[in-house]
Backbone as CSV, one residue per row, in Angstrom:
resi,resn,N_x,N_y,N_z,CA_x,CA_y,CA_z,C_x,C_y,C_z
1,MET,118.078,151.630,84.475,116.766,151.878,83.867,116.951,152.798,82.670
2,ARG,116.185,152.529,81.611,116.237,153.359,80.405,114.827,153.826,80.067
3,VAL,114.675,155.118,79.754,113.373,155.742,79.519,113.345,156.370,78.125
4,GLY,112.241,156.184,77.430,112.029,156.872,76.155,111.162,158.097,76.361
5,ILE,111.558,159.215,75.760,110.770,160.446,75.806,110.452,160.858,74.373
6,ILE,109.168,161.039,74.091,108.723,161.507,72.770,108.118,162.891,72.941
7,THR,108.634,163.857,72.182,108.145,165.231,72.285,107.569,165.693,70.958
8,GLY,106.764,166.761,71.040,106.074,167.256,69.859,106.326,168.721,69.597
9,SER,105.287,169.433,69.212,105.394,170.834,68.808,106.004,171.675,69.924
10,GLY,107.061,172.392,69.603,107.698,173.288,70.545,108.805,172.666,71.364
11,SER,108.898,171.334,71.373,109.922,170.643,72.177,110.732,169.733,71.259
12,TYR,111.762,170.271,70.663,112.529,169.535,69.663,113.841,168.978,70.214
13,GLN,114.229,169.416,71.417,115.389,168.890,72.117,115.001,168.674,73.573
14,TRP,115.827,167.897,74.302,115.549,167.708,75.724,116.661,168.383,76.502
15,PRO,116.338,169.474,77.219,117.384,170.367,77.727,118.251,169.806,78.845
16,SER,117.753,168.841,79.610,118.459,168.428,80.827,119.400,167.250,80.624
17,LEU,119.486,166.707,79.417,120.310,165.523,79.210,121.792,165.854,79.315
18,THR,122.528,164.968,79.969,123.979,165.051,79.982,124.544,163.953,79.092
19,ALA,125.776,164.169,78.635,126.452,163.213,77.746,125.566,162.859,76.554
20,ALA,124.901,163.864,75.998,123.940,163.621,74.923,124.646,163.424,73.583
21,THR,124.201,162.414,72.862,124.717,162.150,71.517,123.544,161.850,70.591
22,SER,123.574,162.409,69.395,122.516,162.190,68.411,122.946,161.137,67.415
23,THR,121.997,160.280,67.036,122.283,159.159,66.147,121.144,158.968,65.168
24,SER,121.474,158.620,63.937,120.476,158.214,62.959,120.350,156.698,63.016
25,VAL,119.152,156.224,63.338,118.913,154.796,63.530,118.102,154.266,62.354
26,SER,118.549,153.156,61.799,117.842,152.531,60.688,116.886,151.466,61.218
27,THR,115.617,151.553,60.814,114.639,150.518,61.141,114.026,150.013,59.841
28,ARG,113.255,148.935,59.923,112.625,148.409,58.707,111.531,149.335,58.183
29,PHE,111.173,150.348,59.001,110.162,151.320,58.587,110.784,152.645,58.138
30,GLY,112.106,152.759,58.222,112.767,154.001,57.836,113.741,154.463,58.902
31,ASN,114.446,155.544,58.609,115.447,156.080,59.523,114.820,157.023,60.541
32,VAL,115.394,157.041,61.744,114.896,157.858,62.849,116.079,158.537,63.524
33,GLU,115.900,159.808,63.877,116.923,160.532,64.627,116.623,160.425,66.120
34,LEU,117.566,159.885,66.875,117.438,159.740,68.314,118.562,160.493,69.019
35,THR,118.289,160.911,70.250,119.326,161.456,71.114,119.393,160.612,72.374
36,ASP,120.572,160.044,72.629,120.819,159.279,73.839,121.537,160.160,74.854
37,GLY,121.151,160.064,76.109,121.804,160.832,77.151,121.445,160.274,78.511
38,LYS,121.715,161.056,79.537,121.429,160.606,80.901,120.753,161.716,81.684
39,LEU,119.875,161.302,82.562,119.265,162.185,83.548,119.616,161.591,84.905
40,GLY,120.667,162.100,85.527,121.195,161.454,86.714,121.743,160.092,86.335
41,ASP,121.232,159.047,87.019,121.671,157.679,86.718,120.788,156.993,85.679
42,VAL,119.757,157.671,85.217,118.802,157.070,84.288,119.223,157.349,82.846
43,LYS,119.235,156.309,82.037,119.514,156.465,80.613,118.233,156.917,79.906
44,VAL,118.382,157.896,79.025,117.221,158.481,78.351,117.436,158.423,76.842
45,VAL,116.374,158.059,76.142,116.350,158.112,74.678,115.281,159.120,74.282
46,HIS,115.686,160.210,73.645,114.742,161.250,73.260,114.499,161.212,71.754
47,LEU,113.222,161.371,71.398,112.818,161.422,70.000,111.879,162.605,69.797
48,SER,112.187,163.462,68.842,111.296,164.547,68.449,110.449,164.064,67.276
49,ARG,109.143,163.876,67.518,108.312,163.233,66.491,108.215,164.064,65.208
50,HIS,108.314,165.385,65.332,108.231,166.235,64.140,109.591,166.549,63.534
51,GLY,110.661,166.333,64.305,112.002,166.643,63.827,112.346,168.110,63.994
52,ALA,113.627,168.412,63.839,114.105,169.786,63.994,113.381,170.714,63.028
53,GLY,112.992,171.871,63.557,112.287,172.837,62.713,110.888,172.414,62.319
54,HIS,110.337,171.422,63.024,109.000,170.901,62.719,108.917,170.467,61.250
55,ALA,109.917,169.669,60.850,110.011,169.255,59.441,108.814,168.423,58.996
56,ARG,108.284,167.593,59.907,107.171,166.718,59.559,105.887,167.208,60.221
57,LEU,104.868,167.433,59.423,103.555,167.726,59.977,102.938,166.439,60.538
58,SER,101.815,166.575,61.207,101.253,165.436,61.933,100.980,164.234,61.027
59,HIS,100.541,164.466,59.794,100.222,163.347,58.901,101.471,162.731,58.268
60,GLN,102.641,163.281,58.590,103.897,162.769,58.036,104.766,162.073,59.085
61,VAL,104.270,161.992,60.316,105.038,161.347,61.385,105.077,159.842,61.148
62,ALA,106.278,159.272,61.222,106.479,157.833,60.969,106.405,157.077,62.295
63,HIS,105.203,156.781,62.735,105.016,156.201,64.062,105.667,154.825,64.218
64,HIS,105.524,153.970,63.211,106.129,152.647,63.321,107.647,152.747,63.455
65,ALA,108.250,153.597,62.653,109.704,153.764,62.728,110.111,154.343,64.082
66,ASN,109.380,155.356,64.542,109.712,155.984,65.825,109.660,154.994,66.974
67,LEU,108.553,154.257,67.063,108.410,153.320,68.193,109.383,152.152,68.075
68,THR,109.654,151.707,66.853,110.647,150.643,66.680,112.005,151.083,67.189
69,ALA,112.421,152.291,66.809,113.741,152.785,67.214,113.854,152.902,68.726
70,ILE,112.805,153.417,69.370,112.844,153.575,70.823,112.787,152.219,71.533
71,ILE,111.891,151.352,71.113,111.739,150.047,71.763,113.010,149.215,71.604
72,ASP,113.627,149.288,70.415,114.860,148.529,70.194,116.009,149.011,71.072
73,ARG,115.899,150.194,71.647,116.898,150.676,72.602,116.721,150.018,73.986
74,GLY,115.644,149.250,74.146,115.436,148.554,75.406,114.871,149.427,76.504
75,VAL,113.989,150.368,76.147,113.432,151.250,77.167,112.473,150.470,78.073
76,ASP,112.437,150.888,79.338,111.529,150.263,80.302,110.145,150.892,80.264
77,PHE,110.060,152.140,79.850,108.769,152.803,79.656,108.983,154.040,78.791
78,VAL,107.865,154.596,78.331,107.877,155.768,77.459,107.016,156.861,78.075
79,ILE,107.516,158.090,78.037,106.705,159.259,78.374,106.557,160.082,77.107
80,SER,105.321,160.287,76.699,105.013,161.058,75.502,104.318,162.349,75.909
81,VAL,104.661,163.454,75.248,104.039,164.740,75.566,103.487,165.367,74.292
82,THR,102.422,166.139,74.469,101.793,166.787,73.321,101.068,168.051,73.769
83,VAL,101.157,169.094,72.960,100.304,170.257,73.201,98.918,169.939,72.665
84,CYS,97.884,170.461,73.342,96.505,170.042,73.069,95.565,171.226,72.976
85,GLY,94.480,170.994,72.255,93.339,171.893,72.300,92.322,171.363,73.289
86,ALA,91.879,172.211,74.221,90.934,171.776,75.247,89.534,171.652,74.658
87,VAL,88.908,170.508,74.874,87.516,170.286,74.479,86.592,170.531,75.670
88,ASP,87.075,170.290,76.858,86.319,170.530,78.087,86.399,172.012,78.436
89,PRO,85.279,172.736,78.424,85.333,174.175,78.703,85.752,174.504,80.128
90,ALA,85.677,173.525,81.029,86.069,173.762,82.417,87.575,173.609,82.633
91,ALA,88.292,173.122,81.640,89.736,172.927,81.770,90.447,174.256,81.544
92,ASP,91.333,174.619,82.455,92.052,175.889,82.353,93.238,175.765,81.409
93,LEU,93.361,176.741,80.521,94.513,176.765,79.624,95.786,176.931,80.436
94,GLY,96.869,176.335,79.952,98.121,176.339,80.697,98.219,175.208,81.700
95,SER,97.186,174.360,81.766,97.212,173.206,82.667,97.838,172.006,81.972
96,LEU,98.354,171.099,82.786,98.889,169.835,82.310,97.852,168.753,82.576
97,VAL,97.530,167.972,81.557,96.578,166.870,81.719,97.356,165.559,81.763
98,VAL,97.120,164.773,82.807,97.697,163.429,82.907,96.587,162.464,82.470
99,PHE,96.608,162.081,81.216,95.479,161.356,80.621,95.341,159.950,81.207
100,ASP,94.075,159.513,81.317,93.806,158.149,81.765,92.910,157.384,80.800
101,ASP,92.536,157.992,79.682,91.710,157.286,78.702,92.038,157.807,77.305
102,LEU,91.626,157.040,76.307,91.960,157.311,74.904,90.713,157.238,74.047
103,TYR,90.548,158.239,73.163,89.493,158.202,72.140,90.185,158.197,70.780
104,PHE,90.203,157.035,70.145,90.905,156.849,68.870,90.169,155.755,68.096
105,PRO,88.868,155.963,67.815,88.053,154.873,67.279,88.467,154.398,65.896
106,SER,89.077,155.257,65.090,89.481,154.824,63.756,90.642,153.842,63.817
107,ASN,91.489,153.956,64.847,92.676,153.112,65.007,93.446,153.011,63.697
108,ARG,93.686,154.161,63.082,94.366,154.204,61.781,95.616,155.062,61.840
109,MET,96.609,154.657,61.056,97.816,155.443,60.882,97.527,156.592,59.915
110,PRO,98.434,157.573,59.810,98.196,158.680,58.882,97.959,158.241,57.434
111,ASP,98.525,157.091,57.023,98.324,156.642,55.645,97.066,155.798,55.474
112,GLY,96.281,155.649,56.535,95.025,154.913,56.447,95.114,153.453,56.817
113,THR,96.304,152.921,57.010,96.441,151.521,57.392,96.140,151.360,58.884
114,ALA,95.870,150.119,59.293,95.525,149.858,60.687,96.696,150.189,61.599
115,CYS,96.375,150.744,62.753,97.395,151.080,63.750,97.673,149.842,64.583
116,THR,98.659,149.070,64.185,99.006,147.821,64.854,100.357,147.359,64.337
117,TRP,100.992,146.493,65.108,102.178,145.790,64.615,101.778,144.543,63.832
118,HIS,100.531,144.109,63.995,100.099,142.815,63.468,99.596,142.984,62.032
119,ASP,100.519,142.959,61.095,100.161,143.219,59.701,100.313,142.007,58.788
120,THR,100.657,140.836,59.382,100.883,139.639,58.565,100.098,138.470,59.143
121,PRO,99.194,137.855,58.372,98.450,136.693,58.872,99.389,135.573,59.317
122,ALA,99.036,134.941,60.435,99.759,133.794,60.999,101.137,134.158,61.546
123,ALA,101.471,135.442,61.622,102.780,135.837,62.139,102.861,135.568,63.646
124,PRO,104.028,135.183,64.149,104.184,134.977,65.589,103.888,136.253,66.359
125,GLY,103.241,136.104,67.529,102.958,137.249,68.387,101.678,137.973,68.080
126,ARG,100.951,137.566,67.042,99.723,138.262,66.663,98.674,138.109,67.767
127,GLY,97.846,139.130,67.930,96.824,139.021,68.958,96.140,140.337,69.232
128,HIS,95.524,140.443,70.392,94.735,141.611,70.783,95.293,142.215,72.068
129,TRP,95.367,143.538,72.096,95.721,144.239,73.327,94.428,144.543,74.070
130,ILE,94.292,144.030,75.293,93.080,144.156,76.095,93.429,144.936,77.357
131,PHE,92.711,146.044,77.599,93.087,146.904,78.723,91.860,147.622,79.265
132,ASP,92.038,148.196,80.458,91.056,149.108,81.028,91.480,150.515,80.629
133,SER,92.448,151.079,81.353,93.080,152.318,80.915,94.310,151.967,80.086
134,PRO,94.575,152.682,78.993,95.746,152.354,78.168,97.062,152.866,78.745
135,PHE,96.989,153.653,79.821,98.189,154.296,80.361,98.613,153.644,81.670
136,SER,99.910,153.706,81.939,100.470,153.126,83.151,100.008,153.907,84.374
137,GLU,99.293,153.241,85.276,98.821,153.913,86.488,99.971,154.328,87.405
138,PRO,100.993,153.499,87.634,102.107,153.987,88.459,102.751,155.250,87.890
139,LEU,102.946,155.301,86.580,103.547,156.496,85.977,102.612,157.693,86.107
140,ARG,101.322,157.463,85.962,100.364,158.566,86.115,100.450,159.160,87.518
141,HIS,100.491,158.313,88.523,100.559,158.804,89.903,101.845,159.592,90.147
142,HIS,102.961,159.098,89.602,104.222,159.820,89.755,104.146,161.193,89.076
143,ALA,103.535,161.256,87.896,103.459,162.524,87.165,102.577,163.536,87.893
144,ILE,101.455,163.083,88.430,100.564,163.984,89.168,101.284,164.539,90.394
145,ALA,101.972,163.666,91.122,102.706,164.114,92.303,103.824,165.077,91.931
146,ALA,104.510,164.798,90.837,105.596,165.670,90.399,105.078,167.050,90.026
147,ALA,103.982,167.104,89.278,103.415,168.390,88.875,102.970,169.196,90.090
148,ARG,102.319,168.549,91.025,101.853,169.262,92.223,103.030,169.789,93.038
149,ALA,104.088,168.996,93.140,105.261,169.442,93.901,105.926,170.649,93.248
150,LEU,105.782,170.772,91.932,106.360,171.898,91.192,105.386,173.063,91.047
151,ASP,104.198,172.951,91.640,103.153,173.975,91.523,102.718,174.208,90.081
152,VAL,102.746,173.139,89.286,102.233,173.202,87.914,100.752,172.828,87.950
153,PRO,99.869,173.657,87.400,98.444,173.295,87.374,98.250,171.962,86.657
154,VAL,97.613,171.008,87.313,97.507,169.671,86.751,96.076,169.169,86.854
155,ILE,95.634,168.502,85.810,94.342,167.823,85.761,94.654,166.328,85.787
156,GLY,94.239,165.650,86.855,94.703,164.296,87.118,94.056,163.207,86.292
157,ARG,92.993,163.537,85.594,92.344,162.560,84.715,91.835,163.270,83.466
158,GLY,91.739,162.520,82.395,91.197,163.102,81.174,91.276,162.112,80.032
159,CYS,90.400,162.293,79.061,90.377,161.447,77.873,91.092,162.173,76.735
160,TYR,92.140,161.542,76.219,92.850,162.101,75.067,92.126,161.719,73.792
161,GLY,91.821,162.698,72.956,91.192,162.455,71.668,92.194,162.635,70.544
162,HIS,92.437,161.569,69.795,93.326,161.664,68.633,92.511,162.081,67.416
163,VAL,92.943,163.139,66.757,92.270,163.617,65.548,93.279,163.676,64.409
164,ASP,92.792,163.553,63.192,93.661,163.620,62.027,94.013,165.064,61.706
165,GLY,95.216,165.261,61.210,95.648,166.587,60.773,95.921,166.578,59.281
166,PRO,96.523,167.646,58.796,97.062,168.737,59.609,96.068,169.883,59.907
167,ARG,94.892,169.867,59.314,93.951,170.953,59.624,93.421,170.796,61.032
168,PHE,92.947,171.888,61.619,92.257,171.806,62.905,90.801,171.417,62.676
169,ASN,90.093,171.090,63.738,88.747,170.545,63.597,87.683,171.625,63.496
170,SER,86.574,171.265,62.864,85.428,172.157,62.769,84.664,172.175,64.092
171,ARG,83.752,173.147,64.239,82.957,173.237,65.464,82.122,171.982,65.687
172,SER,81.520,171.469,64.610,80.671,170.283,64.767,81.494,169.057,65.142
173,GLU,82.699,168.947,64.619,83.558,167.816,64.978,83.953,167.874,66.456
174,ILE,84.299,169.047,66.932,84.656,169.196,68.343,83.446,168.937,69.232
175,ALA,82.283,169.407,68.818,81.070,169.151,69.607,80.799,167.652,69.727
176,ALA,81.042,166.897,68.655,80.854,165.453,68.706,81.845,164.805,69.677
177,LEU,83.086,165.279,69.675,84.085,164.745,70.593,83.720,165.065,72.043
178,ALA,83.198,166.261,72.266,82.772,166.636,73.618,81.672,165.704,74.115
179,ARG,80.731,165.364,73.240,79.648,164.449,73.642,80.187,163.062,73.986
180,ASP,81.316,162.707,73.411,81.916,161.405,73.688,82.874,161.435,74.876
181,GLY,82.970,162.586,75.552,83.752,162.647,76.777,85.213,162.993,76.614
182,VAL,85.606,163.492,75.443,87.009,163.856,75.213,87.346,165.131,75.983
183,THR,88.497,165.135,76.619,88.960,166.298,77.381,89.773,167.251,76.524
184,ALA,90.652,166.696,75.686,91.540,167.521,74.862,91.979,166.716,73.656
185,VAL,92.365,167.426,72.593,92.727,166.760,71.339,94.097,167.216,70.862
186,SER,94.755,166.306,70.153,95.901,166.661,69.310,95.986,165.636,68.189
187,GLN,97.008,165.756,67.341,97.003,165.023,66.082,98.052,163.916,65.975
188,THR,98.701,163.542,67.084,99.840,162.641,66.920,99.941,161.483,67.902
189,ALA,99.371,161.564,69.087,99.729,160.614,70.140,98.993,159.281,70.069
190,GLY,97.859,159.215,69.382,97.090,157.973,69.350,97.895,156.751,68.928
191,PRO,98.565,156.801,67.759,99.335,155.630,67.340,100.453,155.256,68.302
192,GLU,101.079,156.239,68.935,102.147,155.935,69.895,101.617,155.091,71.052
193,ILE,100.432,155.446,71.523,99.844,154.742,72.660,99.555,153.287,72.294
194,VAL,98.938,153.082,71.131,98.560,151.735,70.714,99.788,150.878,70.428
195,LEU,100.750,151.407,69.718,101.944,150.627,69.372,102.754,150.274,70.621
196,ALA,102.864,151.213,71.557,103.552,150.903,72.807,102.814,149.809,73.571
197,GLY,101.488,149.915,73.639,100.707,148.913,74.354,100.844,147.532,73.762
198,GLU,100.778,147.427,72.441,100.930,146.124,71.792,102.322,145.542,72.013
199,ALA,103.316,146.426,72.168,104.692,145.973,72.390,104.995,145.716,73.863
200,GLU,103.982,145.890,74.730,104.119,145.678,76.174,105.115,146.649,76.803
201,VAL,105.147,147.856,76.285,105.974,148.918,76.855,105.043,149.923,77.534
202,PRO,105.118,150.094,78.851,104.226,151.048,79.541,104.436,152.464,79.008
203,ILE,103.345,153.216,78.898,103.425,154.574,78.370,102.595,155.525,79.224
204,LEU,103.082,156.753,79.306,102.395,157.853,79.974,102.234,158.964,78.954
205,LEU,101.048,159.584,78.911,100.813,160.714,78.012,100.449,161.950,78.811
206,LEU,101.229,163.023,78.596,100.964,164.311,79.213,100.577,165.310,78.133
207,GLY,99.507,166.074,78.390,99.072,167.102,77.452,99.091,168.478,78.091
208,TYR,99.533,169.465,77.336,99.545,170.847,77.815,98.503,171.621,77.010
209,LEU,97.564,172.258,77.705,96.429,172.908,77.051,96.833,174.299,76.554
210,THR,96.929,174.433,75.250,97.373,175.694,74.650,96.221,176.598,74.226
211,ASP,95.030,176.001,73.981,93.908,176.785,73.463,92.635,175.976,73.646
212,TYR,91.492,176.634,73.479,90.220,175.920,73.440,89.924,175.543,71.996
213,ALA,89.528,174.294,71.795,89.222,173.823,70.457,88.032,174.584,69.875
214,ASN,87.858,174.447,68.597,86.888,175.232,67.832,85.473,175.089,68.403
215,GLY,84.881,176.223,68.777,83.511,176.247,69.256,83.355,176.023,70.741
216,VAL,84.444,175.700,71.466,84.331,175.468,72.906,83.994,176.776,73.625
217,ARG,84.574,177.864,73.186,84.257,179.187,73.706,83.650,180.033,72.585
218,ALA,82.794,180.962,72.953,82.079,181.757,71.948,83.040,182.573,71.079
219,THR,84.092,183.073,71.697,85.058,183.894,70.970,86.405,183.188,70.951
220,PRO,86.896,182.824,69.782,88.190,182.150,69.725,89.335,183.083,70.084
221,GLU,90.350,182.520,70.714,91.542,183.290,71.040,92.379,183.508,69.786
222,PRO,93.200,184.543,69.779,94.110,184.732,68.649,95.090,183.567,68.543
223,VAL,95.499,183.254,67.332,96.473,182.188,67.115,97.770,182.498,67.866
224,GLU,98.079,183.786,68.002,99.308,184.169,68.709,99.316,183.666,70.155
225,ALA,98.131,183.602,70.790,98.055,183.109,72.167,98.360,181.614,72.213
226,LEU,97.865,180.874,71.235,98.171,179.449,71.125,99.671,179.238,70.982
227,ILE,100.302,180.006,70.098,101.739,179.863,69.856,102.532,180.179,71.114
228,ALA,102.121,181.222,71.836,102.831,181.597,73.061,102.761,180.473,74.093
229,ARG,101.595,179.851,74.235,101.479,178.757,75.201,102.252,177.518,74.720
230,MET,102.293,177.301,73.422,103.081,176.183,72.904,104.545,176.334,73.316
231,HIS,105.075,177.545,73.189,106.464,177.776,73.606,106.604,177.615,75.118
232,ALA,105.604,178.042,75.876,105.657,177.902,77.338,105.633,176.436,77.758
233,SER,105.038,175.579,76.941,104.930,174.165,77.291,106.286,173.484,77.387
234,THR,107.270,173.986,76.650,108.585,173.340,76.610,109.176,173.219,78.006
235,ASP,109.163,174.315,78.754,109.731,174.308,80.101,108.889,173.461,81.050
236,VAL,107.566,173.556,80.932,106.686,172.787,81.821,106.891,171.290,81.614
237,PHE,106.897,170.862,80.364,107.115,169.447,80.087,108.457,168.976,80.645
238,ALA,109.503,169.763,80.408,110.841,169.352,80.838,110.901,169.176,82.354
239,ARG,110.341,170.136,83.090,110.409,170.065,84.551,109.590,168.906,85.097
240,VAL,108.387,168.726,84.571,107.511,167.677,85.102,108.014,166.293,84.707
241,VAL,108.434,166.119,83.470,108.923,164.808,83.041,110.183,164.423,83.810
242,ASP,111.125,165.352,83.941,112.340,165.045,84.696,112.006,164.657,86.135
243,ALA,111.104,165.401,86.764,110.724,165.097,88.141,109.984,163.768,88.234
244,THR,109.195,163.449,87.220,108.493,162.161,87.192,109.488,161.011,87.124
245,ILE,110.455,161.121,86.230,111.443,160.052,86.071,112.202,159.826,87.373
246,ARG,112.538,160.903,88.062,113.289,160.769,89.313,112.480,160.051,90.398
247,ARG,111.163,160.062,90.292,110.317,159.409,91.287,110.167,157.905,91.032
248,VAL,110.495,157.446,89.828,110.296,156.034,89.484,111.455,155.220,90.053
249,GLN,111.157,154.322,90.963,112.180,153.504,91.603,112.407,152.180,90.885
250,GLU,111.369,151.693,90.212,111.501,150.453,89.454,110.578,150.503,88.247
251,PRO,110.927,149.809,87.172,110.104,149.866,85.967,108.680,149.392,86.239
252,PRO,107.671,150.099,85.725,106.287,149.657,85.911,105.978,148.462,85.019
253,PRO,104.933,147.712,85.378,104.560,146.557,84.549,103.856,147.005,83.267
254,PRO,103.783,146.131,82.257,103.006,146.443,81.051,101.541,146.707,81.397
255,VAL,100.875,147.424,80.528,99.474,147.786,80.739,98.572,146.753,80.080
256,GLY,97.621,146.241,80.841,96.648,145.313,80.285,97.266,143.968,79.940
257,THR,96.617,143.282,79.004,97.035,141.946,78.571,97.115,141.904,77.062
258,ASN,98.192,141.324,76.555,98.265,141.032,75.130,97.951,139.546,74.940
259,TYR,96.754,139.286,74.415,96.364,137.910,74.160,96.926,137.499,72.812
260,ARG,97.882,136.601,72.831,98.584,136.207,71.608,98.162,134.785,71.230
261,PHE,97.813,134.593,69.959,97.227,133.326,69.528,98.242,132.215,69.381
262,ASP,99.526,132.524,69.403,100.536,131.475,69.320,101.205,131.237,70.654
263,ALA,100.638,131.820,71.729,101.261,131.670,73.045,101.092,130.238,73.546
């Protein structure tokens, strides 16, 4: 079994990999830096979406190139992690959210183009991804069980809201997201979810709550508190993801249905 891991702010390497080797991979969308290694008997492909030293801000992440490089490695599923701003005032900071829904109505890449692989009329494989939840339910259950076994505070359901960066959101924007049922927001995971789904690669998204989004609480926390929790997320993600992978006995099925017009 081979697993893809995508990490974000604060997690630029994967600490538990053995026999790790870094490679620059060329795709038709550009070059990508990958690290191949092993977690026990499982082959792992790790990708840092921002790159070493956070070289790329959220609007500079090359999602098509990233997902192409990982998928071409033949991964059976992907686990993506992101630090988040909590929109739900009842969500405790420092908790891990195992998302079960997606709010990404623009369905746009950072450059404004549609978030899809289907960019050429009449191309083979074109179609629609049709789903209930966009995330793999077997992987979600494994992640919840893993977090609980590790005594990591976990929220078993939540709606991930993808927002554009690199600026943070205004109070009115966050209030609108709250009315739409969003649990937490970040600036990078939306395209990963859609591209994985269209490619029939199951995906799991874990979010670590570093702060309350703008206007959720009357008094905003200092930025230093956000940064401290971002650094704390590195260890939490590593422990929970590793434990989740160890619980997977067989690759999960693709999520939903891809209705393809040339099938």
